N, C-alpha and C positions, 0 to 999 in steps of 0.2 A: 051734483057736487062731489068732488073727489074725497073718498074716505080718508079720515085722519091717519089711519094705520098705513095707508099707501104713501101718504106724504112723508111720514116718519121713515118708512122703508127707503124711499128715494133719497131723503136727506142723509140717511145712514150710509147708503152706497156712495153718495157724493163725498162724504167725509172720508170714507175709506180710500176712494180714488185720489182725493186731495193729499191724504197722508202718504200713499204709496208713490205718488209721482211729484211730490213737492220739490224733489231735488232737480227737476228739469227747469233750470233757471240760469240766468247769466250767460256765460260763455258756452256752457253745454247746450242751452236752448238755441243759441245762435248757430252753433255747429250742427245741431240736429236739423234745423230748418234748411241750412245750406246743403246738407246731405240729402234731404228729401228732393231738392231741386236737381242736384248732381246725379243722384242714383237713377232718377227717371231718365236722364240723358245717357248715362253710361250703359244702361241695359239695352237700349235700342239697337246699337250696332252689333252686339255680341252674337246673337243667333246666326247671322249670315256673314260674319267677318271672314271666316276661313274661305267661304265661297267667293267673297269679294276679292280677296287677295289672288285667288286662282284666276278669276275673271280678268284681272289686270296683268296676267302673265306670270303670276307667282307660283309656279309649279315646283316640283322637286323639293328642295330644302328651304324654300322661301319662307314658309311659316316658321320653321325653326330658327332661321336667321333673324326674322323680325322679333320673335320671342326672346332670343338670346340678347339682341340689342336692347330691348325693353328692360330686361332685368339687369344687364351689365351696367347700363348708364344710370339706372336707379341705384345700383351698388356704389358707383363712383361718387355720388352725392350723399350717400348715407352717413359716412363719417363726419364730414363737415356739417351736415344737417343736424346731427345730434349735438355736436360741439357748439355750433352757433345757436341752437335752440336754448341750451343751458347758459351760454355766456351773454348773448345779445337779446334773448327773449323769443317768445313764440310768435307774437302777432305779426311782425314785419314779414317774416318768411311766409306765413300762411297766406296773408292777403296778397302780397306781390306775386307769388308764384301761382296763385289761383287765376289771376288775370292772364298771365302768360300762357298757362295751360289752356285757357279758353280759346285763345287764338291759334294754338298749335293744331287744333282739330281741322283747321282750314286745309292743311296738307292732305288730310284724309279725304276731305270733300272734293278737292280739285285734282286729285291724283290722276295723271294720265297713265302711269305704270305703277307697279307695286313698290318701286324704289322710293316714291314720294311718301308712301305709307311708312316706309322705313325711316325716312327723315322726320316725319311727324311723330313717330314713336320715340325717336331719340330726344326730340325737343320736349315732349310731354314728360318723358322719364326724368330728364334733368330738372324739370319743375318740381318733381317730387322730393327735392331737397327739403321741402317743408314737412314731410311725413313725420320725422321724429318730433318736430315742434307741435304738430297736430295731435299726435297720440299723447304727448306729454301734457298738452293743454287739457285734453279729455281727462287724463288721470288726475291732474291738478284740481279739476272741477267736480269730481265725484267723491262723496263721502264713503268711507270704508265699507259701511253696511249696505251700500247700494251699488257696489262695483259690478257684481254679476248682473243685476238688473240694468245698469247703465250700458253694459256691453250688449245685452240682449235687445235693448231698444235700438241700438245701432243696427243689429241684425234684422230687427223688425222693419226698420226703414228700408233696408236692402230688399225686403220682401214686399211690403205693402205698397211702397211708392215706386218700386221697380216693375211691378206686375204689368202695368200698361206698356212697358218698353217692348217686350217680345210681341205683344198684340199689335202695337203700332208697326213694328218691323214686318210682321206677317202681312198686315193690310197693305202697306206700301209696296211690298214685294209683289203681291198679287196685282196691284194697280199699275205699277210702273216698271216692273222687271227688276232684276238684281242690281245692276250698276247704278241706274238712276235713283232707285229707292235708297241705296246706301249714301249717295251724295246728298240727297234731301235730309237724311238722318244726321249726317255729320254737320250740316249747316244748323240743324236744330240743336245739336250738342253744343256747338259754339255759342249760340245765343243763351242757352240755359246755364252754361258754365260762367258766362259773363254776368248774368243776374246773380248767381251764387257768390261770385267774387265781390260784387257791390255789397251784398248783404254781409259778408265777412268783415267789411270795414268797421262794423259795430263791435268787434271783439275788443276785450280789454286785456292788457298784459297780466300774466299770472305769476311772474317770477321777477326777482331783482335782477336788473340788467345793467350792462356796461353803458354808460351815458354817451360814450363816443359813438358817432353815427357809423353804421356799417357800410363798407364800401366793397367793390368787386374784388379788390386785392386780398380781402380777408378770406375769400373763398379759396384762394391759392395758398396764402401764407399760413392759414390755419390748418391746412391739411395734415402736415406732419404731427403737429401737436394734437390734433383731433384723433388721429390714429393711436398715438401713444396713450392719450387719456381714455380712449374707448377700450383699449386692451387692459389698462390698469384698473378700470372700474370693477373688473371681476374679482379683484382682491378685496373690494369693500362691500360686496353683496354676498348673501348666502350661496352656498354651493348648489342648492336646489334651483336657484335662478339660472345658473349655467346649464344645468341638465334640462331645464324647461326650454332654453334656447336651442339645445340639440334636438329636442322633439320637434320644435317648430321648423327647424331646418330640414329634417327628414320628411316631415309632412309636406313642406313646400316642394321638395324634389319630386315626391310621389305624385302630387297633384298636377304639377306642370308636365310631367311625362305624358299624362293622358289628356289634359285639357288642350294641348296644342293640336291634337288630331281627332278629338271626339266627334265633331260634326262630320269630318271626312270619313271616319270609321263607320258612323251611323249610316251614311249614304252608300258607301262602296262595299261594306262588309255585311251590314245588317239589312240593307235594302230600303232604308227610310228615305223617301223623296225629299229634295231640298225644300219644297213647298210645305212640308209637314214638320221639319226639324224644330222650328220655333215653338211648336206646341209643347215640347217637353219642358220648356222653361216655366210654363204656367204652374204645374203642380209644385215645382221647386219653390217658386216665389209665394204661392199660397200657403205652403207648409211653413215657410219662414214667418208669415203673418200669424198663423194660428199658434205656433209653438214657441215663439220668441219669449213672451212674458212668462209662461209657466217654467220654461227651462232656466230663465234668469233667476226666478225665485228659488228653484231647486239648488242652483249654484250658491246663492246667498245663504240658504237655510241649512243645507246638508253638506257643505264643503265642496272643494274644487276637484279632488282626485277622482272620486267615483264617477262623476259626470264625464271627466276627461277620458277615463278608461272606456266607459260605455260608448262615448262618441267615436273613439278609434275603432271599436268593434262595428259600429254602425257604418262607418266609412268603408270598412272591408266588405260588409254585406252589400252595400250599394255598388261597389266596384264589380263584384261577382255578378250581380243581376244585370248590370250594364253590358258586360262583355257578351252575354248570351241572349239578350233581350230582343223583343220586337218593339213596336211603338208603344204598346201598353206597358210592357215591362220597363222600358226606358223611363216612362213617366213615374213608375214606382221607384226606380233607382234614383231619379232626381229628387223625389220627396225624401228618400233616405239620406241622400247627400245633404239636404237642407237640415235635417235633424242632427246629423253628425257634425256639420259645420257649426250649428248653434251650441251644441254641447262642448265641442273643442274650443271654439273661439271665446265663449263666455268664461269657461274655466281657465283658459290660459291667460286671458287679459286680467281677470280678477286675481289669480294667483301671482302673476308677475307684479301687479301693483302692490299686493300684500308684501312681497319679498324685497322690492327695490325702493330705497328712500327717494323722495322727490328730487333731491339735488343730483341724483345719478340717473334718472329715468331717461333723459334725452340721450345720454351717451350709451346706455344699455340698448335702447331702441335703435340708435344709429349703428352700433356694432352688429346687433341681431339682423337688422335690415341688410347691411353690407354682405354678410356671409350668406344669408338666406337668398338674396337676390342673385348672387353669383351662382349659387347652387340651382336656383330656379331657372336661370338662363341656360345653364348646361342641361337641365331637365327638359326644357323646350327643344333644344337642338337634338338631344339624345332621343326624345320621344318621336320626333319627326324622322330621325335617321333610322331608328329601330323599325318604325312603321314601314318605311320605304324599302329598306334593305334586308330585313329579316322576315318576321311574320307579324301581322297587324295586332295580334293579341299581346305581344311581348311587353309593351309599355304597361298594360294593365296588370300583368303577372308580376312585374317588378314592384309595382306599387303595393300589391298585396304582400309580397315578401318583406317589405319594409315595416309592415305592421308589427312583426315579432320584436325587433329591437325597440320600436317605439313603446310598445306595451311594457317590455321589461324595464325600460328606463323609468316610466311613470310609477310602476309598482315598487321598484327597489331603490331608486335614487332620488326621486322627487318627494319632498316632505312639506306639508303645510305648516304655517305658524301654529303653535300649540294653543295660543290664546290671543285675545284681542290686543294685549299690550305688545305682542310681537309683530303685529301688522303695522306697516308704514302708512300713516294717515296722510 
């Protein structure tokens, strides 16, 4: 017979877990489940994507062009996305565009040349007009005291349910070769995204919306007003929210400089075989699993700025280790990247939500996404260009140099709300 004290202990643990995670309900729970499905899909093609593009004839600046197109077309829809999210609601954009995005991956699966990957990239990027609506719905659904934890759970999903992705990619690569394995993967991605889209039909609207049905003409006619409103919104939010946006933009540029060529750099400079590159993603994803919840609690209990500063320093350390590493050190670097990502993303999301009132979140996110995506696209093209035409370490060194202004802005220009009443619930 089980001792009474043991039963009490387990009942106590159950109560603690119930209390800690009781906020996972409603729309947030629906989105969490859809992310679980989509993250498994999205991680499968990542390890071998750069090799796949090259195998389809995409040498030279092809990776940079694809990256530029990805971010530029995401930027094009960022302004109307934020405006439409606040005016016409979150649900319609999220559900419709998730379905279209599912089928956009068929361009990748059936691509005879890298140009079809470019087309698929453009289509899927345009679908991300729903991103401001998505992030706004997450922010609408999280209580103020659980914003750090809510963000970390999203990062935990990226780790826990993405971990099989690189393993599946590595297995299929060894079984079928590069091109065939990637085609199989993109068919799987299409199916999983379609399932997630069906699941998102359960979402409920979280804001008061215009009852007039949305039509395609609104995507064009709303653009000038969306741009104006997205610029004007900075007059209605604290100055710290603007400086937080500047940090996110600089971070995006630095990350895309290196992400566009990291697999090629590992193969051609560090001597890591293509068949082993997928292995470095495992420690990254495992670290996300282990560290997500603790880091989320740190952000909720001890504030946003200190974790943000520490996260930037960890990013810098990871970049240094990556530039000079072998396979083992690359695994260490990827674990550090995971910790830095958790610290930065959890802090930034929580602090942004604290600073920006609900009625302005879609427009702030839309503005931030527009500028960040343009910068990220230029970062992709520049990283590929610097790698090919200068020396391969240059993108990594520029990323390290950007840490200094990022840290200075956080320390001197970003301020947290002083008390609970100053936070936007």
